[in-house]
C-alpha positions as CSV (number, residue, x, y, z in Angstrom):
1,X,15.9,12.7,15.4
2,X,13.9,10.6,13.0
3,X,12.8,7.2,14.1
4,X,14.0,5.5,10.9
5,X,17.6,4.9,9.8
6,X,17.4,7.8,7.4
7,X,14.8,10.5,6.8
8,X,12.0,9.0,4.8
9,X,13.2,5.4,5.1
10,X,10.4,3.1,6.2
11,X,10.6,1.4,9.6
12,X,9.2,-1.8,8.1
13,X,10.3,-2.7,4.6
14,X,8.0,-4.8,2.4
15,X,9.0,-7.1,-0.4
16,X,7.0,-9.9,-2.1
17,X,10.1,-12.0,-2.6
18,X,8.3,-14.3,-4.9
19,X,4.6,-14.8,-5.7
20,X,2.6,-15.4,-2.6
21,X,5.5,-14.9,-0.1
22,X,5.8,-11.6,1.7
23,X,8.8,-10.4,3.6
24,X,8.6,-7.7,6.3
25,X,12.0,-6.3,7.4
26,X,12.4,-4.5,10.7
27,X,14.5,-1.5,9.6
28,X,15.9,0.3,12.7
29,X,19.4,-1.3,12.8
30,X,20.9,1.8,14.3
31,X,18.6,1.3,17.3
32,X,18.9,-2.5,17.4
33,X,15.5,-2.7,15.8
34,X,13.9,-1.6,19.1
35,X,10.1,-1.7,18.9
36,X,9.3,2.0,19.0
37,X,5.7,3.2,18.9
38,X,6.1,4.0,15.3
39,X,7.6,0.7,14.3
40,X,4.9,-1.2,16.3
41,X,2.2,0.8,14.4
42,X,3.8,0.2,11.0
43,X,4.3,-3.6,11.5
44,X,0.8,-4.0,12.8
45,X,-0.6,-2.2,9.8
46,X,1.5,-4.3,7.4
47,X,0.3,-7.5,9.0
48,X,-3.4,-6.4,8.9
49,X,-3.1,-5.6,5.2
50,X,-1.3,-8.8,4.3
51,X,-3.8,-10.8,6.3
52,X,-6.6,-9.7,3.9
53,X,-4.5,-10.1,0.7
54,X,-5.7,-13.1,-1.2
55,X,-2.5,-13.3,-3.2
56,X,-0.3,-13.9,-0.1
57,X,0.2,-17.4,1.4
58,X,2.9,-16.8,4.0
59,X,4.8,-13.9,5.7
60,X,8.4,-13.9,6.8
61,X,9.7,-11.3,9.4
62,X,13.4,-10.5,9.2
63,X,15.5,-7.7,10.5
64,X,18.3,-5.4,9.2
65,X,21.6,-5.5,11.1
66,X,23.0,-7.9,13.7
67,X,20.0,-7.7,16.1
68,X,16.6,-9.1,15.3
69,X,15.0,-6.8,18.0
70,X,16.2,-5.6,21.4
71,X,12.6,-5.2,22.6
72,X,10.9,-2.0,23.6
73,X,12.7,1.3,22.9
74,X,13.8,2.2,26.4
75,X,15.1,5.6,25.4
76,X,11.7,6.5,24.0
77,X,10.0,5.2,27.2
78,X,12.5,7.0,29.5
79,X,12.0,10.3,27.6
80,X,8.4,10.3,28.8
81,X,9.4,10.3,32.4
82,X,9.2,14.1,32.2
83,X,5.5,14.0,31.2
84,X,3.1,15.4,33.8
85,X,2.0,11.9,34.9
86,X,5.6,10.6,35.0
87,X,5.0,8.8,31.7
88,X,2.2,6.5,32.9
89,X,-0.2,7.2,30.0
90,X,2.5,6.8,27.4
91,X,3.7,3.6,29.0
92,X,0.2,2.2,29.0
93,X,-0.5,3.2,25.4
94,X,2.8,1.6,24.3
95,X,2.1,-1.7,26.1
96,X,-1.4,-1.8,24.7
97,X,-0.2,-1.1,21.2
98,X,2.4,-3.8,21.5
99,X,-0.1,-6.3,22.8
100,X,-2.5,-5.4,20.0
101,X,0.4,-6.1,17.5
102,X,0.9,-9.5,19.1
103,X,-2.8,-10.4,19.0
104,X,-2.9,-9.2,15.4
105,X,-0.1,-11.5,14.6
106,X,-2.0,-14.4,16.0
107,X,-5.2,-13.3,14.3
108,X,-3.4,-12.9,10.9
109,X,-4.9,-15.3,8.4
110,X,-1.5,-16.0,7.0
111,X,1.2,-18.1,8.8
112,X,4.0,-15.8,9.9
113,X,7.6,-17.1,10.1
114,X,10.4,-15.3,12.1
115,X,13.8,-15.5,10.5
116,X,16.2,-14.7,13.3
117,X,19.8,-14.0,12.3
118,X,20.8,-12.1,15.4
119,X,19.7,-11.7,19.0
120,X,16.1,-11.3,20.1
121,X,15.5,-10.0,23.6
122,X,12.6,-8.9,25.7
123,X,9.7,-7.8,23.4
124,X,11.9,-9.0,20.5
125,X,11.9,-12.4,22.0
126,X,8.1,-12.0,22.5
127,X,7.8,-11.3,18.7
128,X,9.6,-14.5,17.8
129,X,7.5,-16.5,20.3
130,X,4.3,-15.1,18.8
131,X,5.2,-15.9,15.2
132,X,3.7,-19.2,14.1
133,X,7.1,-20.7,13.1
134,X,10.6,-19.5,13.7
135,X,14.0,-20.2,12.2
136,X,17.2,-19.1,14.0
137,X,20.9,-18.8,13.1
138,X,23.1,-21.1,15.2
139,X,24.7,-17.9,16.5
140,X,21.4,-16.2,17.5
141,X,20.5,-15.6,21.1
142,X,17.3,-15.2,23.0
143,X,16.5,-13.6,26.4
144,X,13.9,-12.0,28.5
145,X,16.4,-9.9,30.6
146,X,14.0,-7.3,32.0
147,X,14.5,-8.5,35.6
148,X,18.1,-7.4,35.3
149,X,17.1,-3.7,34.9
150,X,14.1,-3.6,37.2
151,X,11.5,-4.2,34.5
152,X,10.1,-7.8,34.6
153,X,9.2,-9.0,31.1
154,X,5.5,-9.3,31.9
155,X,4.1,-8.9,28.4
156,X,6.8,-11.1,26.7
157,X,5.9,-13.7,29.4
158,X,2.5,-14.1,27.8
159,X,3.9,-15.4,24.5
160,X,6.8,-17.2,26.1
161,X,4.6,-19.2,28.5
162,X,2.5,-20.3,25.6
163,X,5.5,-21.7,23.7
164,X,7.8,-23.3,26.3
165,X,7.2,-25.2,29.5
166,X,6.4,-23.3,32.7
167,X,9.7,-24.2,34.4
168,X,11.7,-23.1,31.3
169,X,9.7,-19.9,31.0
170,X,10.2,-19.0,34.6
171,X,13.9,-19.7,34.3
172,X,14.2,-17.3,31.4
173,X,12.1,-14.7,33.2
174,X,13.6,-14.9,36.6
175,X,17.3,-15.2,35.6
176,X,17.2,-13.0,32.4
177,X,20.1,-15.0,31.0
178,X,20.9,-15.4,27.3
179,X,19.7,-18.6,25.7
180,X,21.6,-20.1,22.7
181,X,19.8,-21.0,19.5
182,X,20.2,-24.7,20.2
183,X,18.7,-24.4,23.7
184,X,15.9,-22.2,22.3
185,X,15.0,-25.1,19.9
186,X,15.1,-27.6,22.7
187,X,12.8,-25.3,24.8
188,X,10.3,-25.1,21.9
189,X,10.9,-21.4,21.2
190,X,12.2,-22.0,17.6
191,X,11.6,-24.7,15.1
192,X,14.9,-25.0,13.3
193,X,18.5,-23.8,13.8
194,X,20.8,-23.4,10.8
195,X,24.0,-21.6,9.9
196,X,23.4,-17.8,9.7
197,X,23.8,-17.7,5.9
198,X,21.0,-20.2,5.6
199,X,18.4,-18.6,7.8
200,X,16.5,-16.9,5.0
201,X,16.6,-19.9,2.7
202,X,15.3,-22.1,5.5
203,X,12.5,-19.7,6.3
204,X,11.7,-19.4,2.6
205,X,11.6,-23.2,2.3
206,X,8.9,-23.3,5.0
207,X,7.0,-20.5,3.3
208,X,7.1,-22.3,0.0
209,X,5.8,-25.5,1.5
210,X,2.9,-23.5,3.1
211,X,2.2,-21.8,-0.3
212,X,1.5,-25.2,-1.9
213,X,-1.5,-25.7,0.5
214,X,-5.0,-24.3,0.2
215,X,-5.0,-20.7,1.6
216,X,-8.6,-21.2,2.9
217,X,-7.7,-24.4,4.8
218,X,-4.5,-23.0,6.3
219,X,-6.5,-19.9,7.5
220,X,-9.1,-22.1,9.2
221,X,-6.4,-24.3,10.7
222,X,-4.4,-21.4,12.1
223,X,-7.4,-19.8,13.7
224,X,-8.6,-23.1,15.2
225,X,-5.2,-23.9,16.6
226,X,-5.0,-20.7,18.7
227,X,-8.7,-20.9,19.7
228,X,-8.6,-24.6,20.9
229,X,-5.3,-24.4,22.8
230,X,-6.9,-22.0,25.3
231,X,-10.0,-24.2,26.0
232,X,-10.6,-27.1,28.4
233,X,-10.3,-30.5,26.8
234,X,-14.0,-31.2,26.3
235,X,-14.7,-27.7,24.9
236,X,-11.6,-28.0,22.7
237,X,-12.9,-31.2,21.1
238,X,-16.4,-29.8,20.7
239,X,-15.0,-26.7,19.0
240,X,-12.5,-28.7,16.8
241,X,-15.3,-31.0,15.7
242,X,-17.3,-28.1,14.4
243,X,-14.3,-26.7,12.7
244,X,-13.9,-30.0,10.9
245,X,-17.5,-29.9,9.7
246,X,-17.0,-26.4,8.4
247,X,-13.8,-27.5,6.8
248,X,-15.4,-30.5,5.1
249,X,-18.0,-28.2,3.5
250,X,-15.4,-26.2,1.6
251,X,-14.6,-26.8,-2.0
252,X,-10.9,-27.2,-1.3
253,X,-11.7,-30.1,1.1
254,X,-13.7,-31.9,-1.6
255,X,-10.9,-31.2,-4.1
256,X,-8.1,-32.3,-1.8
257,X,-9.8,-35.6,-0.9
258,X,-10.7,-36.4,-4.5
259,X,-7.1,-35.6,-5.6
260,X,-5.8,-38.0,-2.9
261,X,-8.2,-40.8,-3.9
262,X,-7.4,-40.3,-7.6
263,X,-3.7,-40.0,-6.9
264,X,-3.3,-36.6,-8.7
265,X,-2.2,-33.1,-7.6
266,X,-4.9,-31.0,-6.0
267,X,-6.0,-27.7,-7.7
268,X,-6.9,-25.3,-5.0
269,X,-9.3,-22.4,-5.3
270,X,-7.7,-19.0,-5.7
271,X,-8.5,-17.7,-2.2
């Protein structure tokens, strides 16, 4: 059986919905957009390509069907139980590939927005947590339910614990219960909750706002955010101070400050 919904259909659809804004669509609705090895590879490759595309300002990740992503493809994993090593090598390679995808998402020079119209569970919830911003339908749900089936959500825990408080993260991980969109917003997992028909337009609004900013400055800021948040306070300030100096030396900083002083629109460099 082919991994995609139809023979020859891409697992990740790409569309530049308008100049500067790319949309990546998870396209395994028949498998609840489970993160198979092939889908992980395709999504990672797309993100790496768009990260280097000077024409792109922001990326939106959406999904076909009623489920954003159910997490790892358990049928694919279980099929490798018959391997000579009981599946250990395949399990390790899959987890490493997924972790590389998540690190690639953080390293992507473009802000990435999750537009979640359905449920996002396990590694699907991890994907949402890893995106820079997220918009959810008021009917969406989130969970890290691995504990219920004997598979603690250890890798989703990495992204989850960096987005919500420790007590909230442990609650989600230990109980595996579904979280409503409104609770997900109060936890800090999503930025905005809107009616399902408005999810894409809300995400697009965020992307458009980002697209009005300097690409170079946004890239510096995103990289600096994730670097400093892992540092002790003194090191974080030292690092951020150097980033500010580097930022000030860019042409877009000079242009932006002059435009502010002169009360006129800024004209950013092309890349």
